[in-house]
C-alpha positions in Angstrom: -2.8 -24.3 44.4 -2.9 -20.6 43.8 -6.3 -19.0 44.1 -5.7 -15.4 42.9 -7.1 -16.2 39.4 -10.5 -16.7 41.1 -10.7 -13.1 42.4 -12.7 -11.9 39.4 -15.6 -14.0 40.7 -15.7 -12.0 43.9 -15.7 -8.7 42.1 -19.4 -9.1 41.3 -21.7 -9.3 44.2 -24.0 -12.4 44.5 -26.1 -14.3 45.0 -24.3 -16.9 42.9 -25.3 -20.1 41.1 -22.4 -22.5 41.3 -22.5 -25.7 39.2 -20.1 -28.6 38.9 -21.2 -31.1 36.2 -19.9 -34.1 34.4 -20.2 -33.0 30.7 -18.5 -36.1 29.1 -19.7 -37.0 25.7 -18.1 -40.3 24.6 -20.9 -42.3 23.0 -24.4 -42.0 21.4 -26.2 -41.9 24.7 -24.1 -39.0 26.1 -26.5 -36.2 25.2 -29.4 -37.9 27.0 -27.2 -38.7 30.0 -26.1 -35.1 30.2 -29.6 -33.9 30.0 -30.6 -36.1 33.0 -27.5 -35.0 35.0 -28.4 -31.4 34.4 -32.0 -31.9 35.4 -30.9 -33.1 38.8 -28.6 -30.1 39.3 -31.2 -27.7 38.0 -33.6 -29.1 40.6 -31.0 -28.3 43.3 -30.7 -24.7 42.1 -34.4 -24.2 42.0 -34.9 -25.7 45.4 -32.3 -23.2 46.7 -34.3 -20.3 45.3 -32.4 -19.6 42.0 -34.5 -17.6 39.5 -35.6 -19.4 36.4 -33.8 -17.1 34.1 -30.5 -17.7 35.9 -31.0 -21.5 35.8 -31.6 -21.3 32.0 -28.5 -19.1 31.5 -26.4 -21.7 33.3 -28.0 -24.5 31.3 -27.1 -22.8 28.0 -23.5 -22.8 29.1 -23.0 -26.3 30.7 -24.9 -28.1 27.9 -23.0 -26.4 25.1 -20.3 -28.6 23.4 -16.8 -28.1 24.7 -15.1 -29.3 21.5 -12.8 -31.5 23.6 -12.5 -35.3 23.6 -12.6 -37.7 26.6 -13.9 -37.4 30.1 -14.4 -33.9 31.4 -16.1 -31.8 33.9 -17.3 -28.2 33.8 -17.6 -25.6 36.5 -19.9 -22.5 35.9 -20.4 -19.7 38.4 -23.0 -17.1 37.4 -25.1 -14.3 38.8 -28.4 -12.9 37.5 -26.4 -10.5 35.4 -23.6 -12.5 33.9 -21.6 -15.7 33.8 -18.5 -15.1 35.9 -16.6 -18.4 35.4 -16.8 -21.2 32.9 -14.0 -23.7 33.2 -13.8 -27.1 31.4 -11.8 -29.5 33.5 -9.8 -32.6 32.4 -11.7 -35.0 34.7 -15.3 -35.7 35.7 -16.2 -34.1 39.1 -16.3 -36.2 42.2 -20.1 -35.6 42.1 -22.5 -33.4 40.2 -23.9 -30.5 42.2 -25.5 -27.1 42.1 -25.6 -24.4 44.8 -27.2 -21.0 45.0 -26.5 -18.4 47.7 -24.5 -15.4 48.8 -21.2 -17.3 48.8 -19.9 -19.1 45.6 -19.2 -22.8 46.1 -15.7 -23.1 44.6 -14.1 -26.1 46.5 -15.2 -28.7 43.9 -13.2 -26.7 41.3 -10.2 -26.6 43.6 -10.5 -30.3 44.2 -10.6 -31.0 40.4 -7.4 -28.9 39.9 -5.6 -30.0 43.1 -3.1 -32.1 41.2 -2.3 -29.6 38.5 1.1 -28.0 38.3 1.8 -24.9 36.2 4.7 -25.7 33.8 6.4 -24.9 30.6 7.3 -27.6 28.1 10.2 -26.9 25.8 11.0 -29.3 23.0 14.4 -28.5 21.5 16.6 -29.3 18.6 19.6 -27.6 17.1 17.4 -25.1 15.2 15.3 -23.8 18.1 12.4 -25.0 20.2 8.7 -25.4 20.5 7.4 -23.9 23.8 4.1 -24.6 25.5 2.9 -22.9 28.6 0.4 -24.8 30.8 -1.2 -22.9 33.6 -2.3 -24.1 37.1 -5.6 -25.3 35.9 -4.1 -27.7 33.4 -4.8 -25.6 30.3 -2.3 -24.7 27.6 -2.4 -20.9 27.6 0.5 -20.1 25.2 2.4 -21.8 22.4 5.2 -20.5 20.3 8.1 -21.5 18.1 11.5 -20.2 18.9 13.8 -20.0 15.8 17.4 -19.4 16.6 18.0 -18.0 13.1 21.5 -19.5 12.7 21.4 -21.9 9.7 24.6 -24.0 9.7 22.9 -26.9 11.6 24.3 -30.2 10.4 27.8 -31.7 10.7 28.9 -33.7 7.7 31.4 -36.5 7.3 34.7 -35.6 5.7 38.2 -34.3 6.6 40.6 -31.5 6.1 40.7 -28.0 7.3 37.6 -26.9 5.5 35.7 -29.7 7.0 36.9 -28.7 10.5 35.8 -25.1 9.9 32.4 -26.3 8.8 32.1 -28.4 11.9 33.0 -25.5 14.1 30.5 -23.3 12.3 27.8 -25.9 12.9 28.6 -26.1 16.6 28.6 -22.3 16.8 25.1 -22.2 15.2 23.8 -24.7 17.7 25.2 -22.6 20.6 23.7 -19.4 19.3 20.3 -21.0 18.7 20.4 -22.5 22.2 21.2 -19.0 23.6 18.1 -17.6 21.8 16.0 -20.4 23.3 17.3 -19.8 26.8 16.7 -16.0 26.5 13.1 -16.6 25.4 12.6 -19.1 28.2 13.7 -16.4 30.7 11.0 -14.1 29.4 8.3 -16.9 29.5 9.2 -17.8 33.1 9.2 -14.2 34.1 5.7 -13.7 32.7 4.0 -17.0 33.6 5.9 -18.0 36.8 5.6 -21.8 36.2 6.8 -24.3 38.9 8.7 -26.4 36.4 10.3 -26.0 33.0 10.3 -29.5 31.3 12.9 -29.8 28.6 13.0 -32.6 26.0 14.5 -33.2 22.6 18.0 -33.6 21.2 20.5 -34.2 24.0 23.2 -31.8 22.8 20.6 -29.1 22.3 19.3 -29.6 25.8 22.8 -29.4 27.1 23.4 -26.0 25.4 20.1 -24.7 26.8 21.1 -25.8 30.3 24.4 -24.0 30.0 22.8 -20.7 28.9 19.7 -20.7 31.1 19.3 -17.9 33.5 19.1 -18.6 37.2 15.3 -18.6 37.4 15.0 -20.9 34.4 17.8 -23.2 35.6 16.3 -23.8 39.0 13.1 -25.0 37.3 14.6 -27.1 34.5 13.9 -30.8 34.5 14.9 -33.2 31.6 12.2 -35.5 30.3 13.2 -38.2 27.9 11.2 -39.1 24.8 9.9 -35.8 23.5 11.1 -33.7 20.6 10.3 -31.6 17.6 10.7 -34.3 14.9 8.8 -37.3 13.8 9.0 -40.6 15.7 8.0 -39.3 19.2 5.9 -41.8 21.1 3.3 -39.4 22.4 1.6 -41.7 24.9 4.9 -42.7 26.5 6.1 -39.2 26.6 2.8 -37.9 28.1 3.1 -40.6 30.9 6.7 -39.4 31.7 5.5 -35.8 31.9 2.7 -36.8 34.2 5.0 -38.7 36.5 7.3 -35.7 36.8 4.3 -33.5 37.7 2.9 -36.0 40.2 6.3 -36.3 41.9 6.5 -32.5 42.1 3.0 -32.3 43.6 3.8 -34.9 46.3 7.1 -33.3 47.2 5.5 -29.8 47.4 2.7 -31.0 49.5 5.0 -32.9 51.9 7.2 -29.8 52.2 4.2 -27.6 53.0 2.9 -29.9 55.7 6.4 -30.2 57.2 6.8 -26.4 57.3 3.4 -26.0 58.9 4.3 -28.5 61.7 7.6 -26.8 62.3 5.9 -23.3 62.6 3.2 -24.7 64.8 5.8 -26.4 67.0 7.7 -23.2 67.6 4.6 -21.2 68.1 5.3 -19.1 65.0 3.4 -18.1 61.9 0.9 -20.9 61.8 -2.7 -21.4 62.9 -4.4 -24.6 63.8 -8.1 -25.5 64.1 -11.2 -23.8 62.8 -11.3 -20.9 65.2 -7.6 -20.1 64.7 -7.8 -20.2 60.9 -11.0 -18.1 60.8 -9.3 -15.5 63.0 -6.2 -15.5 60.7 -8.4 -15.2 57.6 -10.2 -12.2 59.0 -6.8 -10.5 59.4 -5.8 -11.3 55.8 -2.8 -13.2 57.2 -3.1 -16.6 55.5 -0.4 -17.5 53.0 -1.4 -21.2 52.6 -4.6 -22.9 53.8 -4.2 -26.7 54.6 -7.6 -28.3 54.5 -8.6 -32.0 55.0 -10.8 -32.7 52.0 -14.2 -34.1 53.1 -16.8 -33.8 50.4 -19.4 -35.2 52.8 -18.9 -32.5 55.3 -22.0 -30.5 56.4 -20.1 -28.0 58.6 -21.2 -24.4 58.2 -19.9 -20.9 59.0 -21.4 -17.4 59.0 -20.4 -14.9 56.3 -20.9 -11.2 55.9 -20.9 -8.9 52.9 -17.1 -8.7 52.8 -15.2 -11.9 52.2 -13.1 -11.2 55.4 -16.2 -11.0 57.5 -16.6 -14.6 58.6 -17.2 -16.3 61.9 -18.5 -19.3 63.7 -21.6 -17.4 64.9 -23.9 -14.7 63.4 -22.9 -12.3 66.2 -19.2 -12.6 65.4 -19.9 -11.5 61.8 -22.2 -8.6 62.8 -19.6 -7.5 65.3 -17.2 -7.1 62.3 -19.5 -4.5 60.8 -21.5 -6.5 58.4 -25.2 -5.4 58.2 -26.1 -9.0 57.1 -24.9 -12.4 58.0 -25.7 -15.7 56.2 -25.0 -19.3 57.0 -23.2 -21.2 54.3 -20.9 -24.3 53.8 -17.8 -23.8 55.8 -15.4 -24.7 53.0 -17.1 -22.2 50.7 -16.8 -19.4 53.3 -13.2 -20.3 54.0 -12.3 -20.4 50.4 -14.0 -17.1 49.6 -11.9 -15.4 52.3 -8.7 -17.1 51.1 -9.3 -16.0 47.4 -9.9 -12.4 48.6 -6.4 -12.3 50.1 -4.7 -14.3 47.3 -3.7 -17.2 49.6 -2.9 -20.7 48.3 -4.7 -23.9 49.3 -3.7 -27.5 49.6 -6.1 -30.3 50.1 -5.1 -33.3 52.2 -6.5 -36.7 53.0 -9.1 -36.5 55.9 -6.6 -38.0 58.4 -3.6 -36.0 57.0 -4.1 -33.1 59.4 -4.6 -33.4 63.1 -7.2 -30.6 63.5 -8.6 -31.0 60.0 -7.6 -27.5 59.1 -4.5 -25.4 59.5 -2.7 -22.5 57.9 0.7 -21.0 57.3 0.6 -17.3 57.9 2.3 -14.3 56.3 2.8 -12.8 59.7 2.2 -13.7 63.4 -1.4 -12.9 64.4 -0.9 -13.6 68.1 -1.5 -10.6 70.4 1.8 -8.9 71.6 3.2 -10.0 74.9 3.0 -7.1 77.4 6.5 -5.7 78.1 8.0 -6.9 74.8 
């Protein structure tokens, strides 16, 4: 998962109130249940020293209606001056919680979005396409209709030379409309950088788009049956097919990342293993991908300075990096703050999915040079 979109949180100095709350409203008792859940979280914030005004500001946000149906969670990060992040999530959080301190607690948000894949859905027919862009947090961020503009769209039964000319004009219109769709998809992919472009709809229209797609679109194109622009689409079945494609992609990407990490580690290359090694790499801004065994029950801590890259296993380490202050905070929060600051990616694994519990693929080798080389 990419973390660069969280950088705006770090642009404002803390302390921060970080809240992760189940805000589902599905029946008549939902408002009272939400009030009780919030009361618990508010108590956690107050116990940690959050000012009353800040607690009230966060309450106003998390208890406001989302306007969305079904189960959902909400993450809010705020300082005394402003709300820095307000994100509605497609699932309930693993647990409700609130934290207040010098380091924002962002891992529950990462956990909630761990299975999300940024993608573009394009539903085509001979006239054009409907295009939806879904970002890495699972939110549709852009929708548009692409109209090819060529209007001889339907073949008709008949015979003779005039009929043949009409058929050829129809096929030419289909081709031109598909070219317009492919060109637009190239611009969308260039702007949003999705991992996948899922294409559905009329088979011949899809074939035309495949043929005219640019290289960066073609390498992302995956056909998904059952969707389309017209009536008669079975939405539930199509949604399930899309989710399967995205899940398969996530599992494949995760497996490839772990395999690459093990290879780099085996050859003594651009990889770090264990807490001390990863902390050192983060301090140097070298982490491309953080691999972290997900353990919500962990009570491990690290020390953090004023700058996100000032982190260490002891207070002395952090002060030696030039920070006038050092605070103790959740290890995963400190690690993630440093990762976000250097726009690194993160993948969460099962607890036994990584030998040392933590590892990283690096942008460059951080080992000290060998004398004489």
